[in-house]
N, C-alpha and C positions, 0 to 999 in steps of 0.2 A: 454350894459347890457344884451342883448339877448345871447351874447356869454357865459357870465357867467351862465345864466340860462341853456343853452344847456349843458355846461360842467357839471354842477351840476346834471342835469338829467341823463347824461351818467354815472357819478360816482355812482349814486343811483342804476343804473341797474347792477352794479357789485356785489351787496350784497343782501342778503335775510334774513328774520327773521328765527329763529329756527323753528317756526310753519310752515312756507312755506317749509323749508328744510325737515321737518318731513313728510309733505304731499307728497313731490316729491320722497322721499326715501321709503315711505310706512312704516315708523317707528314712534315711539312716540317722543315727544319733549324731554323726559328724555333721550332717546337713542341718540338723536342728541347732547345733552349736554355731554353725555359720549364720543361720537366720537370727540367732540371738546377737551375735557380733555385729550383724548388719542393722540391728534395731527392728527387724521385722517381727520378732517375738520378744515379749517383755519378760525379763529375768526378775524373779522375785528375790531369791537369795541363793547363795552357794553354801553348801554344808559339806566340808571336806572336798571330795572330788565330785559331789553331786550338785547339779544345778536344778533348781525348780523354776518352772515358767508359769506365768499366769494363764489359766485356762481360757479366759476371755480373749487373750491375744492369739492363742492357738486357734480358737473358733473363728476369729476375725480373719486370720491368715487363710484358713481353710475356705472360708466363704469367698475371699478375694480370688483364690486359685480357681474355685468353681466357676466364678463369673468369667474368668479368662478362658477356661475350657469351653464354656457355652458360647462365648463370642467366637472362638476359633471354629467350633463346629458350625455355627451359623454362617460364618464367612466361607467355609469350605463347601457347604451345601448350596450357597448362592453361586459359586463358581461352576457347579455342575449343571 
């Protein structure tokens, strides 16, 4: 039975609520919902009114945003 519990625990670690994703990305929950609808974040499942997103997609989106920010700052510093 403990193997099942451990597996379940690890499975839960792969997903987060839209509220947690919003906090991690410094955006609103409405924006997270929009990112899900646009396919930029991967939806795991919906439970009632709650949506769970894959953590790996949140991390990938966060990394892509960081790359964009760094490119913007590099371009801005080149103009000075």
